[in-house]
N, C-alpha and C positions, 0 to 999 in steps of 0.2 A: 504493499500499499505506500502511495506517495503521500508525503506531508510537508507542511511548511514548518520551519523551526526557528525559534528565536534564541539568540546568545547574547549575554551582557558583553558589550564592546569593551568595557574596562577590565574585565576579568576573564572573559572568553568562556564563562560559565553557561551551561545550558539552562534555559529559563522555561520555555514553554513549547508544545507542538500543537499543530493543527492537522487531522487527517484531511485529505482532500475527499470531497463527497462522491458517492458512487462507487461501483465495483471496478471500473477501468477509469483511469485518470492519469494525468502528468502534470507536474509542475515545471513548466518550461522556464518562464521568466516572470519577474515580479517588478512591481514599482509602488511608490508610497506617495499619496497625495499631502498637501499641507495639513490636512485635518488628522492625519495618522492613518487613514484607511489605507490597507494594503490590496492591491489588485493583483491577481495571479493569472497568467495564460495557461489554459489546458487545451493543447492542440488535438489530443485524442479525442475530445468531445466538442469542439468548435464552441467553446465558451470562455467567458472570463469570470473567475470566481473573486469574492470580496470578502475581507476580514475587517469589520468595523472595529474601531477602538473599544476595548472592553468586551467585544463578543466572544463566546466560547467555541463557536463554529464559523468555518467559512461558508457562505452561501453562493448561489449561482446568481452573479449579477447580470449577465447576458448570456443567452444561448441562441445562435443565429446560423443558418446553413452558410451565410457569407463569411463565417468566422471559422469554417473548417480549415485546419493548419494554422490556427492563430498562434504566433510566435513571439515576436518582439512587442513589448508593451512598454510605454513611457508616459510621462507626464510632461506637457509643455505649456507653460502660462496657465497653469490649474486646469488643464483639459487633458483628458486620457485619450492616447492614441494606441492602436494596434495595428500590426501587419499580419498578412497570411503568407506563409511560406508556399502554400498551395497554389494561390492565385496571383500573388505577386502584388496584391493591393494594400492600401493603407487606409485605416478608417479612424475618424473621430468617434469617440463613444462619449456621447453627452451625459454628464453627471448633474442632474436637475438639483435645485437647491434643497429638496427634501431628501436627497440621496439616491432617488429612484434613477433608473436609467432612462434616457431619451432615445429618439430614433437614431440608428446607426448611420453615419454620414461618410460616404466613400470620397476620399480627397483626390482630386484630379491632379495627376501628375504629368509633368511635361515628356516624360518617357517612361515606359513600364520598368518596374524592378523584377528581377529575376531571383526567385528563391531568397526572399529578405528573411534575416534571422534576427539577431538581437539589434535593438536600436535604442538611442538615448538622446535627449534633446538638450540644447543650451541656447538660451535666448531664442530667437525665432528660427532656428536651424535645427534640424533632426539629422542625426547620423545613423546610418543603416549599414550593417554588415551583411553581405550577400554571399552565400555559399556558392552559387554560380552567377555570374562569372568570376567569383573568387576576388570581389572587391569591396571597398568601402565607399558608400555614396552620401552625399549631404543633399537634404531637401530644404529649401528656403520657403518659409511660409510669410510671404509678402503679398499675396493674393492668389488668384486662381488662373491657371493652374501654378502648382508648386513646382519651381525648376528643380531638376534632379542633376547634380554634378558628380562625376566620378572623382573621388579624392585621390584614390590610388587603388591599382589592380596589381594582380599577380600574387596574391596571398595565397596560402594553402589552408582552405577551409576556414574562413573567418567567421566567427559565430557571435562576437560581442564587441562593443565599442563603449568608451567612456571619455566623452569629451570634457576637456577643461579649457581654461583659456589658451592653453598650449602646453603640452602637446595633446594629440588624439591617441588615446590608448586603445588597443585592439588586441582580442584573443582569439585563438583557434582551437578547434576541436581537438588536436593532437596534444598529449601530455606536455606539460612544462613550455608552454608557448605564450608569450604575452609580448607585444611589441608596442613601442610609442612611435607615433608618426605626427610631426607637426601638421597642422591643418593646412591644406593647399599644396603640400609636397609629395 
């Protein structure tokens, strides 16, 4: 059974675990909103799970056929975004003021993404690792469509990115691999 775990950052001590709901599931990626709500992508079931502050269980926040293969998940400007490794699409998942989910919004991209994996946001930019064609791309959210720019290609199975002011960190699925790449190089 897959589960989400929490550890104390100061001591490394285990604090709590939450099993993912259902007989089959996978915890692929997660992100946290400013209100401390945790969102988890579950690609096996095409859904996003949620753990509200103080909750004892994860609940299904949204399940939608368009989210089959939901993979990367991030928060940008207090908005929740996900991608689908199956369709190559990026969606905004509106979180209403009362915490309910709004209607799923497909983001129009200047070009398709192929097999998007992990993604993280910094400012109005979103960085996406793509397992095919082995590259990291940047999406700029200044209007519609969102321009897609390849930052760097030629990586071996990039799966995650972590933007900071500089550099951009990236990980791959093979053991012991993490690289830093200055944005735009």
